[in-house]
Structure formats: structure tokens, C-alpha cells
C-alpha positions in Angstrom: -64.1 -42.0 21.5 -68.0 -40.7 22.5 -70.7 -42.8 21.0 -74.5 -42.9 21.7 -76.2 -45.9 22.8 -79.0 -47.2 20.7 -79.4 -50.3 23.0 -78.7 -51.3 26.7 -75.1 -52.6 26.8 -74.3 -54.5 30.1 -71.6 -52.4 32.4 -71.7 -49.7 29.9 -75.2 -48.0 30.0 -78.8 -47.7 28.3 -79.8 -46.7 25.7 -79.8 -43.2 24.7 -76.6 -42.6 27.1 -73.6 -40.9 25.8 -70.4 -42.7 27.3 -67.2 -42.8 26.3 -65.2 -45.8 25.3 -62.1 -46.8 23.7 -61.5 -46.2 20.1 -61.4 -49.9 19.0 -64.4 -50.8 21.3 -66.6 -48.3 19.8 -65.1 -48.9 15.9 -65.3 -52.6 16.1 -67.7 -53.9 18.7 -70.6 -51.2 19.3 -71.1 -49.2 15.9 -70.9 -52.6 13.5 -73.8 -54.4 15.5 -75.8 -51.4 15.7 -75.3 -50.9 19.6 -74.0 -46.9 19.3 -73.4 -44.6 17.0 -70.5 -41.8 17.1 -71.3 -38.9 18.9 -71.3 -36.4 16.3 -72.8 -32.6 16.9 -75.7 -34.0 14.7 -76.0 -37.2 16.4 -76.2 -35.9 19.9 -79.0 -33.1 18.4 -81.1 -36.2 17.5 -80.5 -37.8 20.8 -83.5 -36.5 22.5 -85.7 -37.9 20.1 -83.9 -41.3 20.4 -84.3 -40.9 24.3 -87.9 -40.9 23.9 -88.1 -43.7 21.4 -86.1 -45.6 23.5 -88.1 -45.1 26.8 -91.1 -46.1 25.3 -89.4 -49.2 23.9 -88.1 -49.9 27.6 -91.6 -49.7 28.8 -93.2 -52.2 26.3 -90.3 -54.6 27.1 -90.8 -54.0 31.1 -94.8 -54.8 30.7 -94.1 -57.8 28.3 -91.5 -59.3 31.0 -93.9 -58.6 33.7 -96.6 -60.4 32.2 -93.7 -63.5 31.1 -92.6 -63.3 34.4 -96.1 -64.1 36.0 -96.4 -66.8 33.5 -93.1 -68.5 34.4 -94.0 -68.0 38.1 -97.1 -70.2 38.0 -95.3 -73.0 35.4 -93.4 -76.2 36.9 -91.7 -78.4 34.2 -90.9 -82.1 34.7 -87.8 -83.3 33.1 -87.4 -87.3 33.2 -83.2 -88.8 33.2 -82.1 -91.9 34.1 -80.5 -92.2 37.4 -78.4 -94.4 39.6 -78.1 -95.5 43.1 -79.1 -92.5 45.7 -81.3 -90.8 43.3 -78.1 -89.2 41.1 -78.1 -88.6 37.5 -76.5 -90.5 34.8 -75.7 -86.8 33.2 -77.1 -83.6 34.3 -80.2 -81.2 33.5 -79.1 -77.7 32.0 -80.4 -74.5 31.5 -80.6 -75.6 27.8 -83.1 -78.5 28.9 -84.9 -76.4 31.2 -85.5 -74.0 28.1 -86.7 -76.8 26.0 -89.1 -78.0 28.7 -90.5 -74.4 28.9 -90.9 -74.6 25.2 -92.7 -77.4 25.3 -95.1 -75.8 28.0 -95.5 -72.9 25.4 -92.8 -70.5 26.9 -90.4 -69.2 24.4 -87.2 -68.1 26.8 -83.4 -67.7 25.9 -81.7 -70.1 28.2 -79.1 -67.4 29.0 -81.8 -65.9 30.8 -82.0 -69.1 33.4 -79.7 -68.5 36.1 -78.6 -71.8 36.9 -75.2 -71.7 39.1 -74.0 -75.4 38.1 -76.0 -78.1 36.2 -78.7 -80.1 37.9 -77.4 -83.7 39.0 -79.9 -85.2 41.3 -83.6 -86.4 41.2 -86.1 -83.8 42.9 -87.8 -80.5 43.2 -85.5 -77.4 42.1 -86.6 -73.7 42.1 -84.5 -72.2 39.4 -84.1 -68.4 38.8 -84.9 -66.6 35.5 -83.9 -63.1 35.1 -85.9 -61.5 32.6 -84.6 -58.1 33.2 -82.4 -56.3 35.4 -85.7 -55.4 37.2 -87.5 -58.5 36.8 -86.7 -62.1 38.4 -88.9 -65.0 38.9 -88.3 -68.3 39.6 -89.4 -71.7 37.8 -89.8 -75.1 39.4 -88.3 -77.7 37.8 -88.8 -81.3 38.8 -86.0 -83.9 37.7 -87.9 -87.3 37.9 -86.6 -90.5 37.2 -87.5 -92.3 33.6 
């Protein structure tokens, strides 16, 4: 089945691309979620217009993400946790905790954009990467302090 992507789909393509996918994937996932439309003759003709619109949206998102990356790079968040011997935490600090701390600083961010390989389990300063766009990556400084 050939479909035209209306939005960027990871590991598949960008908005405006004509891709060949399994029929079930197209009918049951991409089309109902509004990520793609079937590639008929009429829809292929309107593809040029959609590509122009998609390029404008992509440029606008890229500019907004660059500004957000600069804001995040200049931000440091502090998270208080109980700790025991050897500065080991009772629990851990996850990407959800970091997203909540950033929200308290006025930066709304989806927790899935915070690229934390494993939860932080010690007191200290950590530099955590944040991937806003496939071209834009920045880092936030996280201070885990004893409460």
C-alpha cells in the first residue's frame, strides 16, 4: 500500500513523502491517526501543496525548537531527594521528575524528549541530554541534592 505521510513518522519518513507500507499498518495505524492518506491519483496531485505547507510548518517548528534549546541550555534544575550512606538515593530521579522540575521553571517539555539512559540514583550534578528535534539536541544541568 502506498501512502502520503502528513506528518513525520520515525523510521518511515517526513511529511510529504510517498512511502510503501504494509496494508494493515497503513489502514489501522497511519490513516486513522491522521499521519497519512492513501496515495491515489488525486492525492498525489495535491502532494506539492502539502509539501509546501509541511516545509513551512517544519521551518516554524525548527525555529521554535532552537529558541527552546537555548532556553534549556541556560537552565539548571534542582531536585531534592532523601539519601542514605555514600550519597545513594532512596529511590531515583527519572525523566518525569526532570520534566516536572523544568515545568516549575516555566519550560513545558514532554518527558520523552529527555534522553535519560537510566534513572539518577546518586547525589550530584548531572548533565542530561534533551533531544528536541532530530537536528537539535541540548543538555540540561540537574542538581540532585539531599533534602
